[in-house]
C-alpha positions in Angstrom: -2.9 -49.0 5.3 0.5 -50.5 4.6 3.6 -49.2 6.4 5.0 -47.5 3.3 1.7 -45.9 2.2 1.8 -42.1 2.5 -0.9 -40.5 4.5 -1.4 -38.1 1.6 -2.7 -41.1 -0.4 -5.3 -42.0 2.3 -8.8 -42.1 0.7 -11.4 -40.0 2.3 -14.9 -41.2 1.3 -18.3 -41.9 2.7 -18.4 -45.3 0.9 -18.3 -48.3 3.3 -14.8 -49.7 3.6 -13.8 -53.3 2.8 -14.0 -54.5 6.4 -15.2 -57.7 8.0 -18.2 -55.8 9.4 -19.6 -52.3 9.8 -20.9 -50.5 12.9 -24.4 -49.0 12.7 -23.9 -46.1 15.0 -22.8 -45.0 18.5 -24.6 -46.7 21.4 -22.9 -45.1 24.3 -19.6 -43.5 25.5 -18.6 -44.0 29.1 -16.4 -41.7 31.2 -15.0 -42.0 34.7 -16.7 -39.2 36.5 -16.6 -37.9 40.1 -19.9 -38.0 42.0 -23.6 -38.3 41.2 -24.6 -34.8 42.4 -22.0 -32.8 40.3 -22.4 -35.0 37.2 -26.2 -34.6 37.2 -25.9 -30.9 38.0 -23.8 -30.3 34.8 -25.1 -32.9 32.2 -28.8 -32.8 33.2 -29.2 -29.3 34.7 -26.9 -27.3 32.4 -26.7 -29.2 29.1 -30.3 -30.5 29.4 -29.7 -34.2 29.0 -32.3 -36.4 30.7 -30.9 -38.9 33.2 -32.6 -42.1 31.9 -30.8 -44.9 33.9 -29.0 -45.1 37.2 -27.7 -48.5 38.5 -24.6 -50.2 39.9 -21.7 -50.8 37.6 -22.1 -54.4 36.6 -18.3 -55.0 37.0 -17.9 -53.0 40.2 -21.2 -52.8 42.2 -19.8 -50.1 44.6 -19.6 -47.7 41.5 -22.8 -46.0 40.2 -23.4 -46.0 36.4 -25.4 -43.0 35.1 -26.9 -42.9 31.6 -27.8 -39.5 30.0 -29.7 -39.2 26.7 -27.7 -36.8 24.5 -30.7 -35.8 22.5 -31.0 -38.5 19.8 -31.2 -41.7 21.9 -27.4 -42.1 22.0 -26.1 -42.3 25.5 -23.3 -40.6 27.5 -22.6 -42.6 30.6 -20.5 -42.1 33.7 -18.9 -44.3 36.4 -19.2 -42.2 39.6 -18.6 -42.9 43.3 -20.0 -41.2 46.5 -17.3 -39.0 48.1 -15.2 -38.7 44.9 -14.4 -35.0 44.5 -14.8 -33.1 41.3 -11.8 -31.1 40.0 -12.4 -28.1 37.7 -8.6 -27.8 36.9 -7.4 -28.4 33.3 -6.9 -32.0 32.2 -3.9 -33.4 30.5 -5.0 -35.8 27.8 -2.7 -38.9 27.6 -2.1 -40.9 24.4 -5.3 -42.9 24.0 -7.3 -40.5 26.1 -10.3 -38.5 25.0 -9.5 -35.0 23.9 -13.1 -33.6 24.0 -16.7 -34.5 23.2 -18.9 -32.4 20.8 -22.7 -32.2 21.1 -25.0 -30.6 18.6 -27.2 -27.7 19.5 -30.1 -25.7 18.0 -28.4 -22.7 16.3 -31.3 -20.3 17.0 -30.6 -20.8 20.7 -27.0 -20.0 20.7 -27.4 -16.8 22.8 -29.5 -18.6 25.4 -26.8 -21.3 25.6 -24.0 -18.8 26.2 -26.0 -16.9 28.8 -26.9 -20.2 30.6 -23.2 -21.3 30.7 -22.1 -17.9 32.1 -24.9 -17.8 34.7 -23.8 -21.3 36.0 -20.1 -20.5 36.2 -19.0 -22.3 33.1 -17.1 -19.8 30.9 -16.8 -20.5 27.2 -14.9 -19.7 24.0 -16.7 -19.3 20.7 -15.1 -20.0 17.3 -15.8 -20.2 13.6 -14.5 -23.6 12.7 -14.9 -23.4 8.9 -17.9 -25.7 8.3 -18.9 -25.6 11.9 -19.6 -23.0 14.6 -18.5 -24.1 18.0 -18.8 -23.0 21.7 -16.3 -24.6 24.0 -16.7 -25.0 27.8 -15.6 -27.4 30.5 -17.6 -29.6 32.8 -17.2 -29.9 36.6 -14.0 -32.0 36.1 -12.3 -29.7 33.6 -13.2 -32.0 30.7 -13.6 -30.0 27.4 -17.2 -30.0 26.0 -17.8 -28.6 22.5 -21.3 -27.4 21.5 -21.2 -27.5 17.7 -23.6 -26.8 14.8 -23.1 -27.0 11.0 -23.2 -23.8 9.1 -25.7 -25.4 6.7 -28.5 -27.8 7.6 -27.4 -31.4 6.8 -29.9 -34.3 6.9 -28.5 -36.9 9.3 -28.7 -39.7 6.8 -26.5 -37.7 4.4 -24.0 -36.3 6.9 -21.0 -38.5 6.0 -21.7 -38.2 2.3 -21.9 -34.3 2.5 -18.7 -34.0 4.6 -16.7 -36.3 2.4 -17.8 -34.3 -0.7 -16.9 -31.0 1.1 -13.5 -32.5 1.7 -13.1 -33.2 -2.0 -14.1 -29.6 -2.8 -11.5 -28.4 -0.3 -8.7 -30.5 -1.8 -9.7 -29.5 -5.3 -9.4 -25.8 -4.4 -6.2 -26.3 -2.4 -7.8 -24.8 0.7 -6.2 -25.7 4.0 -9.5 -26.2 5.8 -13.0 -27.1 4.8 -15.1 -23.9 4.7 -18.8 -23.0 4.6 -18.7 -22.6 0.8 -17.4 -26.2 0.4 -20.3 -27.4 2.5 -22.8 -25.4 0.4 -21.3 -26.7 -2.9 -21.5 -30.3 -1.6 -25.1 -30.0 -0.7 -26.0 -28.5 -4.0 -24.1 -31.1 -6.0 -26.0 -33.8 -4.1 -29.3 -32.2 -4.8 -29.9 -31.3 -1.2 -31.2 -27.9 0.1 -28.4 -25.5 1.0 -30.0 -23.7 3.8 -27.5 -21.6 5.8 -28.3 -21.3 9.5 -28.2 -17.9 11.3 -25.1 -17.6 13.5 -23.2 -14.7 15.0 -19.7 -13.8 13.7 -16.9 -15.4 15.6 -13.1 -15.5 15.5 -11.4 -18.4 13.6 -8.5 -18.7 15.9 -7.3 -21.5 18.2 -9.7 -22.8 20.9 -6.6 -23.5 23.0 -7.7 -27.1 23.6 
């Protein structure tokens, strides 16, 4: 984008951009964590991610590298050290930092998820996010975790295409945010089933992130 190009002219599309190459998906995302015990206790024992690899960090052998399967073969990994203390206090995200990470969940299990978070001392906020429904909590280091589901079932291979068309529907209507109806219209226009998932009512206010 040139310096004088307005952001309002920025094209939003699922078409591949004119770039020297294209990525094929997320392999893994790595965070600096605290210690093995607390990290495993949250990501494996609360969020249910299998710990599939544990080894020294190749660049700093005194650091342990943990790999968790997020549910689709994509990995979330952590650099942790023995004796490094967890800190549940709120984090301040610097420029270039990670604001939060969102994981998908099975919508029919939403009440089980909320109960499990509360039972393990991880309080949550629940919000209607227009085309998503989200539950926000924090891990053992105060990092914000979003558990999110689409309001309509979207095939993985069409997700970008559906969201880009929902964006076009939003702009055409002059709506400030994409809503469930825009998602439904996009699915129908693409000839895909528009099956709404069963979710509880929730506020549409700020998550305070």
